[in-house]
MIMI-757807 format. One record per residue: z, x, y of N, C-alpha, C, O in turn; residue in three letters; residue number from 1. Coordinates in nm, 3 decimals, always signed. Layout:
n_w n_u n_v ca_w ca_u ca_v c_w c_u c_v o_w o_u o_v residuo num
Z X Y Z X Y Z X Y Z X Y ALA NUM
...
//
This chain:
n_w n_u n_v ca_w ca_u ca_v c_w c_u c_v o_w o_u o_v residuo num
+9.091 +12.053 +10.200 +9.207 +12.016 +10.123 +9.243 +11.869 +10.145 +9.270 +11.797 +10.049 MET 1
+9.243 +11.825 +10.271 +9.276 +11.686 +10.302 +9.180 +11.590 +10.232 +9.223 +11.485 +10.184 PHE 2
+9.052 +11.625 +10.225 +8.954 +11.540 +10.158 +8.988 +11.526 +10.010 +8.968 +11.419 +9.951 ALA 3
+9.040 +11.632 +9.949 +9.079 +11.626 +9.809 +9.197 +11.532 +9.787 +9.202 +11.461 +9.687 GLY 4
+9.290 +11.531 +9.881 +9.404 +11.439 +9.871 +9.355 +11.295 +9.882 +9.397 +11.209 +9.805 VAL 5
+9.265 +11.269 +9.977 +9.211 +11.134 +9.992 +9.132 +11.093 +9.868 +9.142 +10.978 +9.824 LEU 6
+9.056 +11.183 +9.813 +8.977 +11.150 +9.694 +9.067 +11.111 +9.578 +9.032 +11.025 +9.498 ALA 7
+9.184 +11.174 +9.569 +9.277 +11.141 +9.463 +9.338 +11.004 +9.479 +9.384 +10.945 +9.381 GLY 8
+9.340 +10.951 +9.602 +9.400 +10.821 +9.628 +9.302 +10.705 +9.611 +9.344 +10.592 +9.587 CYS 9
+9.173 +10.733 +9.622 +9.074 +10.627 +9.613 +9.083 +10.561 +9.477 +9.085 +10.629 +9.374 VAL 10
+9.087 +10.430 +9.476 +9.090 +10.356 +9.351 +9.227 +10.343 +9.289 +9.240 +10.285 +9.181 GLY 11
+9.332 +10.394 +9.354 +9.466 +10.388 +9.297 +9.548 +10.271 +9.351 +9.668 +10.263 +9.324 ASN 12
+9.487 +10.183 +9.426 +9.562 +10.071 +9.480 +9.561 +9.953 +9.384 +9.456 +9.905 +9.342 TYR 13
+9.681 +9.908 +9.352 +9.696 +9.783 +9.280 +9.701 +9.671 +9.382 +9.664 +9.690 +9.498 GLY 14
+9.745 +9.555 +9.340 +9.752 +9.444 +9.433 +9.865 +9.349 +9.395 +9.922 +9.358 +9.286 THR 15
+9.894 +9.260 +9.486 +9.993 +9.155 +9.464 +9.918 +9.023 +9.474 +9.855 +8.994 +9.575 ILE 16
+9.925 +8.941 +9.366 +9.853 +8.814 +9.363 +9.950 +8.700 +9.335 +10.031 +8.707 +9.242 ARG 17
+9.942 +8.597 +9.414 +10.033 +8.483 +9.404 +10.039 +8.426 +9.263 +9.937 +8.411 +9.195 SER 18
+10.161 +8.394 +9.221 +10.183 +8.328 +9.092 +10.302 +8.234 +9.110 +10.417 +8.274 +9.095 ASN 19
+10.274 +8.108 +9.141 +10.380 +8.012 +9.169 +10.463 +7.979 +9.045 +10.575 +7.929 +9.059 THR 20
+10.413 +8.005 +8.925 +10.491 +7.980 +8.803 +10.614 +8.070 +8.796 +10.711 +8.035 +8.728 ALA 21
+10.612 +8.184 +8.865 +10.728 +8.273 +8.866 +10.850 +8.206 +8.931 +10.964 +8.234 +8.893 LEU 22
+10.826 +8.119 +9.028 +10.937 +8.048 +9.091 +11.008 +7.960 +8.988 +11.131 +7.954 +8.987 LEU 23
+10.932 +7.893 +8.902 +10.992 +7.812 +8.796 +11.067 +7.899 +8.695 +11.174 +7.861 +8.648 ASP 24
+11.012 +8.016 +8.663 +11.081 +8.107 +8.572 +11.214 +8.152 +8.633 +11.316 +8.157 +8.564 GLN 25
+11.212 +8.184 +8.761 +11.335 +8.224 +8.831 +11.436 +8.110 +8.830 +11.552 +8.130 +8.794 TYR 26
+11.392 +7.992 +8.870 +11.483 +7.876 +8.875 +11.537 +7.840 +8.736 +11.650 +7.794 +8.723 LYS 27
+11.455 +7.861 +8.634 +11.496 +7.832 +8.497 +11.577 +7.943 +8.431 +11.624 +7.928 +8.319 GLY 28
+11.592 +8.055 +8.502 +11.668 +8.166 +8.447 +11.601 +8.238 +8.332 +11.667 +8.290 +8.243 GLY 29
+11.466 +8.240 +8.334 +11.393 +8.301 +8.223 +11.299 +8.414 +8.268 +11.187 +8.426 +8.217 VAL 30
+11.344 +8.496 +8.362 +11.264 +8.611 +8.401 +11.257 +8.711 +8.286 +11.350 +8.720 +8.205 LEU 31
+11.149 +8.785 +8.278 +11.122 +8.876 +8.167 +11.229 +8.984 +8.153 +11.275 +9.042 +8.251 SER 32
+11.266 +9.010 +8.029 +11.355 +9.121 +7.996 +11.278 +9.252 +7.982 +11.338 +9.358 +7.966 ASP 33
+11.145 +9.245 +7.988 +11.061 +9.364 +7.971 +11.035 +9.438 +8.102 +10.949 +9.525 +8.108 ASN 34
+11.108 +9.403 +8.205 +11.092 +9.466 +8.336 +11.220 +9.537 +8.377 +11.331 +9.496 +8.342 TYR 35
+11.203 +9.644 +8.453 +11.313 +9.705 +8.527 +11.303 +9.647 +8.668 +11.195 +9.646 +8.726 ASN 36
+11.414 +9.601 +8.722 +11.414 +9.533 +8.852 +11.474 +9.621 +8.960 +11.567 +9.698 +8.937 TYR 37
+11.416 +9.608 +9.081 +11.456 +9.687 +9.197 +11.455 +9.598 +9.320 +11.386 +9.496 +9.324 TYR 38
+11.533 +9.636 +9.422 +11.528 +9.567 +9.551 +11.516 +9.670 +9.661 +11.553 +9.786 +9.644 TYR 39
+11.465 +9.627 +9.775 +11.463 +9.711 +9.894 +11.528 +9.633 +10.007 +11.531 +9.510 +10.006 CYS 40
+11.581 +9.706 +10.102 +11.653 +9.643 +10.212 +11.803 +9.653 +10.191 +11.851 +9.737 +10.116 GLY 41
+11.874 +9.566 +10.260 +12.020 +9.567 +10.249 +12.065 +9.507 +10.116 +11.999 +9.418 +10.061 ARG 42
+12.174 +9.555 +10.065 +12.225 +9.508 +9.937 +12.253 +9.357 +9.937 +12.224 +9.288 +9.840 SER 43
+12.309 +9.308 +10.047 +12.345 +9.166 +10.054 +12.230 +9.076 +10.100 +12.234 +8.955 +10.077 SER 44
+12.129 +9.135 +10.165 +12.013 +9.057 +10.213 +11.888 +9.143 +10.195 +11.836 +9.199 +10.292 ILE 45
+11.838 +9.153 +10.072 +11.720 +9.237 +10.049 +11.592 +9.177 +10.107 +11.584 +9.057 +10.133 PRO 46
+11.493 +9.263 +10.128 +11.362 +9.219 +10.178 +11.271 +9.175 +10.064 +11.190 +9.084 +10.079 TYR 47
+11.287 +9.240 +9.949 +11.202 +9.209 +9.834 +11.271 +9.251 +9.706 +11.356 +9.340 +9.706 ALA 48
+11.234 +9.185 +9.597 +11.277 +9.223 +9.462 +11.149 +9.236 +9.379 +11.063 +9.148 +9.382 VAL 49
+11.138 +9.346 +9.306 +11.024 +9.365 +9.216 +11.076 +9.388 +9.075 +11.184 +9.444 +9.054 VAL 50
+10.997 +9.344 +8.979 +11.020 +9.376 +8.839 +10.899 +9.456 +8.793 +10.786 +9.412 +8.811 GLY 51
+10.923 +9.573 +8.735 +10.814 +9.660 +8.691 +10.823 +9.676 +8.539 +10.929 +9.707 +8.485 ILE 52
+10.710 +9.656 +8.472 +10.702 +9.672 +8.327 +10.774 +9.800 +8.286 +10.749 +9.907 +8.342 ASP 53
+10.864 +9.789 +8.188 +10.946 +9.904 +8.151 +10.868 +10.016 +8.081 +10.927 +10.119 +8.048 ASN 54
+10.739 +9.998 +8.059 +10.657 +10.108 +8.006 +10.597 +10.192 +8.119 +10.530 +10.291 +8.093 THR 55
+10.621 +10.152 +8.245 +10.576 +10.226 +8.363 +10.695 +10.294 +8.428 +10.808 +10.245 +8.421 TYR 56
+10.669 +10.407 +8.491 +10.767 +10.469 +8.578 +10.757 +10.404 +8.715 +10.656 +10.343 +8.747 GLY 57
+10.862 +10.418 +8.796 +10.862 +10.356 +8.928 +10.915 +10.454 +9.030 +11.023 +10.512 +9.012 PHE 58
+10.840 +10.474 +9.137 +10.883 +10.558 +9.247 +10.980 +10.477 +9.332 +10.940 +10.386 +9.405 SER 59
+11.108 +10.510 +9.322 +11.210 +10.427 +9.385 +11.267 +10.487 +9.513 +11.384 +10.463 +9.546 ASP 60
+11.187 +10.564 +9.586 +11.241 +10.629 +9.706 +11.283 +10.529 +9.814 +11.365 +10.564 +9.899 LYS 61
+11.231 +10.408 +9.814 +11.272 +10.305 +9.910 +11.336 +10.186 +9.841 +11.362 +10.083 +9.904 PHE 62
+11.362 +10.198 +9.713 +11.411 +10.087 +9.631 +11.537 +10.127 +9.557 +11.563 +10.246 +9.535 TRP 63
+11.616 +10.028 +9.518 +11.739 +10.050 +9.444 +11.731 +9.971 +9.313 +11.694 +9.854 +9.312 PHE 64
+11.767 +10.038 +9.204 +11.763 +9.971 +9.073 +11.871 +9.864 +9.066 +11.982 +9.883 +9.115 LYS 65
+11.835 +9.753 +9.006 +11.930 +9.644 +8.982 +11.973 +9.656 +8.836 +11.890 +9.654 +8.745 ILE 66
+12.102 +9.669 +8.814 +12.151 +9.705 +8.681 +12.168 +9.590 +8.584 +12.167 +9.612 +8.463 ASP 67
+12.182 +9.467 +8.632 +12.203 +9.357 +8.538 +12.113 +9.238 +8.574 +12.074 +9.222 +8.690 SER 68
+12.083 +9.158 +8.476 +12.001 +9.039 +8.497 +12.070 +8.943 +8.594 +12.004 +8.879 +8.677 LYS 69
+12.202 +8.933 +8.584 +12.278 +8.849 +8.677 +12.256 +8.892 +8.822 +12.239 +8.808 +8.910 GLU 70
+12.255 +9.024 +8.845 +12.232 +9.076 +8.980 +12.089 +9.050 +9.027 +12.067 +9.029 +9.147 GLU 71
+11.991 +9.052 +8.936 +11.853 +9.021 +8.973 +11.847 +8.882 +9.036 +11.787 +8.864 +9.142 VAL 72
+11.909 +8.784 +8.970 +11.907 +8.647 +9.021 +11.981 +8.636 +9.154 +11.938 +8.561 +9.242 TYR 73
+12.090 +8.709 +9.170 +12.164 +8.708 +9.297 +12.080 +8.767 +9.410 +12.077 +8.713 +9.521 LYS 74
+12.013 +8.879 +9.382 +11.931 +8.944 +9.485 +11.818 +8.851 +9.529 +11.790 +8.840 +9.649 LYS 75
+11.753 +8.785 +9.435 +11.645 +8.693 +9.472 +11.700 +8.577 +9.554 +11.638 +8.535 +9.651 ILE 76
+11.815 +8.525 +9.516 +11.876 +8.413 +9.589 +11.913 +8.453 +9.732 +11.916 +8.368 +9.821 ALA 77
+11.940 +8.581 +9.754 +11.983 +8.628 +9.886 +11.873 +8.697 +9.965 +11.901 +8.763 +10.065 ASN 78
+11.748 +8.682 +9.924 +11.639 +8.748 +9.996 +11.639 +8.708 +10.143 +11.665 +8.593 +10.179 LEU 79
+11.611 +8.805 +10.228 +11.609 +8.783 +10.372 +11.496 +8.689 +10.411 +11.382 +8.704 +10.368 SER 80
+11.529 +8.592 +10.493 +11.430 +8.498 +10.546 +11.393 +8.531 +10.690 +11.340 +8.446 +10.761 GLU 81
+11.420 +8.651 +10.734 +11.400 +8.689 +10.873 +11.257 +8.728 +10.907 +11.224 +8.745 +11.025 LEU 82
+11.171 +8.742 +10.807 +11.032 +8.779 +10.837 +10.971 +8.672 +10.927 +10.973 +8.554 +10.893 HIS 83
+10.917 +8.713 +11.040 +10.876 +8.621 +11.146 +10.768 +8.521 +11.108 +10.763 +8.412 +11.165 MET 84
+10.681 +8.553 +11.016 +10.573 +8.461 +10.980 +10.599 +8.388 +10.848 +10.511 +8.320 +10.795 ASP 85
+10.719 +8.403 +10.796 +10.748 +8.349 +10.664 +10.806 +8.208 +10.671 +10.892 +8.179 +10.754 SER 86
+10.757 +8.124 +10.585 +10.812 +7.989 +10.573 +10.849 +7.956 +10.429 +10.903 +7.850 +10.401 THR 87
+10.819 +8.049 +10.338 +10.848 +8.021 +10.198 +10.866 +8.151 +10.121 +10.826 +8.259 +10.166 ARG 88
+10.927 +8.139 +10.004 +10.943 +8.252 +9.915 +10.812 +8.275 +9.840 +10.757 +8.183 +9.780 LEU 89
+10.761 +8.398 +9.846 +10.640 +8.434 +9.774 +10.677 +8.490 +9.638 +10.760 +8.580 +9.626 PHE 90
+10.616 +8.435 +9.535 +10.632 +8.484 +9.398 +10.493 +8.525 +9.352 +10.399 +8.446 +9.354 THR 91
+10.483 +8.650 +9.310 +10.350 +8.705 +9.280 +10.355 +8.801 +9.162 +10.460 +8.856 +9.128 SER 92
+10.239 +8.819 +9.101 +10.221 +8.923 +9.000 +10.181 +9.051 +9.071 +10.108 +9.048 +9.170 ASP 93
+10.229 +9.163 +9.020 +10.184 +9.294 +9.065 +10.082 +9.341 +8.962 +10.112 +9.348 +8.843 ILE 94
+9.962 +9.373 +9.010 +9.852 +9.409 +8.921 +9.812 +9.555 +8.940 +9.821 +9.609 +9.050 LEU 95
+9.768 +9.617 +8.831 +9.721 +9.756 +8.839 +9.578 +9.758 +8.895 +9.526 +9.656 +8.938 ASP 96
+9.518 +9.874 +8.893 +9.384 +9.891 +8.951 +9.276 +9.816 +8.874 +9.167 +9.794 +8.927 THR 97
+9.306 +9.776 +8.750 +9.209 +9.702 +8.668 +9.242 +9.553 +8.661 +9.177 +9.479 +8.588 LYS 98
+9.343 +9.510 +8.737 +9.379 +9.369 +8.738 +9.476 +9.326 +8.630 +9.499 +9.207 +8.611 GLY 99
+9.534 +9.424 +8.557 +9.631 +9.393 +8.453 +9.771 +9.382 +8.513 +9.808 +9.464 +8.597 GLN 100
+9.847 +9.282 +8.472 +9.982 +9.264 +8.526 +10.074 +9.377 +8.481 +10.079 +9.412 +8.363 GLN 101
+10.146 +9.434 +8.579 +10.244 +9.537 +8.548 +10.379 +9.507 +8.611 +10.473 +9.586 +8.598 LEU 102
+10.389 +9.392 +8.679 +10.517 +9.357 +8.740 +10.513 +9.225 +8.813 +10.414 +9.152 +8.810 GLY 103
+10.626 +9.196 +8.880 +10.641 +9.073 +8.957 +10.702 +9.103 +9.093 +10.768 +9.206 +9.112 VAL 104
+10.680 +9.014 +9.189 +10.720 +9.030 +9.329 +10.789 +8.903 +9.376 +10.738 +8.793 +9.354 TRP 105
+10.904 +8.917 +9.442 +10.975 +8.807 +9.505 +11.012 +8.850 +9.646 +11.080 +8.950 +9.664 PHE 106
+10.967 +8.773 +9.746 +10.997 +8.810 +9.884 +10.951 +8.700 +9.979 +10.866 +8.618 +9.944 SER 107
+11.008 +8.699 +10.099 +10.956 +8.614 +10.205 +10.841 +8.685 +10.276 +10.776 +8.626 +10.362 PHE 108
+10.815 +8.810 +10.240 +10.695 +8.882 +10.280 +10.590 +8.854 +10.173 +10.620 +8.855 +10.054 TYR 109
+10.468 +8.830 +10.216 +10.364 +8.793 +10.120 +10.302 +8.912 +10.048 +10.239 +8.894 +9.944 SER 110
+10.318 +9.032 +10.103 +10.242 +9.144 +10.049 +10.302 +9.277 +10.091 +10.371 +9.287 +10.192 TYR 111
+10.274 +9.378 +10.012 +10.300 +9.518 +10.045 +10.206 +9.603 +9.960 +10.172 +9.564 +9.849 SER 112
+10.164 +9.718 +10.011 +10.074 +9.803 +9.932 +10.138 +9.849 +9.801 +10.258 +9.874 +9.793 PRO 113
+10.054 +9.861 +9.699 +10.095 +9.905 +9.565 +10.004 +10.020 +9.524 +9.882 +10.007 +9.527 VAL 114
+10.063 +10.132 +9.486 +9.988 +10.245 +9.433 +10.016 +10.256 +9.284 +10.131 +10.246 +9.241 LEU 115
+9.911 +10.277 +9.206 +9.925 +10.288 +9.061 +9.849 +10.410 +9.013 +9.731 +10.428 +9.044 VAL 116
+9.918 +10.495 +8.938 +9.852 +10.607 +8.873 +9.843 +10.573 +8.724 +9.942 +10.584 +8.652 ASP 117
+9.726 +10.531 +8.680 +9.708 +10.488 +8.541 +9.728 +10.600 +8.441 +9.770 +10.576 +8.327 ASN 118
+9.698 +10.722 +8.481 +9.714 +10.835 +8.388 +9.860 +10.864 +8.360 +9.898 +10.885 +8.244 GLU 119
+9.943 +10.866 +8.462 +10.085 +10.896 +8.443 +10.169 +10.770 +8.428 +10.289 +10.778 +8.399 THR 120
+10.106 +10.653 +8.447 +10.174 +10.523 +8.439 +10.290 +10.515 +8.539 +10.400 +10.469 +8.507 ARG 121
+10.262 +10.562 +8.660 +10.361 +10.555 +8.768 +10.316 +10.451 +8.871 +10.197 +10.438 +8.901 MET 122
+10.414 +10.376 +8.923 +10.389 +10.271 +9.021 +10.472 +10.299 +9.145 +10.587 +10.342 +9.135 VAL 123
+10.413 +10.276 +9.262 +10.487 +10.283 +9.388 +10.456 +10.157 +9.467 +10.339 +10.123 +9.488 GLU 124
+10.560 +10.088 +9.510 +10.545 +9.970 +9.594 +10.612 +10.002 +9.726 +10.728 +10.045 +9.728 VAL 125
+10.542 +9.983 +9.836 +10.598 +10.011 +9.966 +10.696 +9.901 +10.009 +10.682 +9.785 +9.971 TYR 126
+10.794 +9.942 +10.087 +10.888 +9.847 +10.146 +10.809 +9.758 +10.244 +10.738 +9.812 +10.330 ASN 127
+10.818 +9.626 +10.235 +10.736 +9.540 +10.321 +10.786 +9.530 +10.465 +10.711 +9.490 +10.554 PRO 128
+10.912 +9.565 +10.489 +10.970 +9.552 +10.622 +10.916 +9.657 +10.717 +10.906 +9.774 +10.681 TYR 129
+10.881 +9.615 +10.837 +10.836 +9.705 +10.942 +10.927 +9.683 +11.063 +10.929 +9.573 +11.118 LYS 130
+11.003 +9.784 +11.104 +11.101 +9.766 +11.211 +11.044 +9.710 +11.341 +11.117 +9.644 +11.416 PRO 131
+10.917 +9.732 +11.369 +10.860 +9.685 +11.495 +10.823 +9.536 +11.493 +10.772 +9.484 +11.592 ASP 132
+10.848 +9.467 +11.383 +10.815 +9.325 +11.377 +10.933 +9.234 +11.409 +10.927 +9.114 +11.386 GLU 133
+11.037 +9.292 +11.462 +11.159 +9.215 +11.493 +11.124 +9.095 +11.580 +11.074 +9.111 +11.691 ASP 134
+11.150 +8.977 +11.529 +11.115 +8.855 +11.603 +11.203 +8.831 +11.723 +11.169 +8.749 +11.809 ARG 135
+11.313 +8.900 +11.732 +11.406 +8.876 +11.842 +11.380 +8.968 +11.960 +11.454 +8.962 +12.059 TRP 136
+11.279 +9.051 +11.955 +11.252 +9.140 +12.068 +11.191 +9.060 +12.183 +11.123 +8.959 +12.162 SER 137
+11.217 +9.106 +12.303 +11.170 +9.036 +12.424 +11.059 +9.112 +12.491 +11.008 +9.067 +12.594 PHE 138
//
């Protein structure tokens, strides 16, 4: 049974690929209206903001929907800079298993796993924060 579960997961990983032009879109206030936006982490200091093509479903068990475009810009402006290896804001495209863009990524974390089910058009992006990476631990 376990082998069957693993077989179903093979090939379902999308990816996050850097796209520095997204930073200009954000600064210019021209992020796509064709995305549903979500954040993970604290409301006032999120870890990441994603925009997912509105023709896809999104597994939001670790994410919260952002209801207005104004809030999207506020969440990105308030992204947490506490990630220990981060020195810059990462702006990236979220790609499906075939390399087609299905969303965008904003975070001081460079990456998080992405699962895509092309048949059901469902996307899952993992929360990039890992509690054991606290830079203040001794």
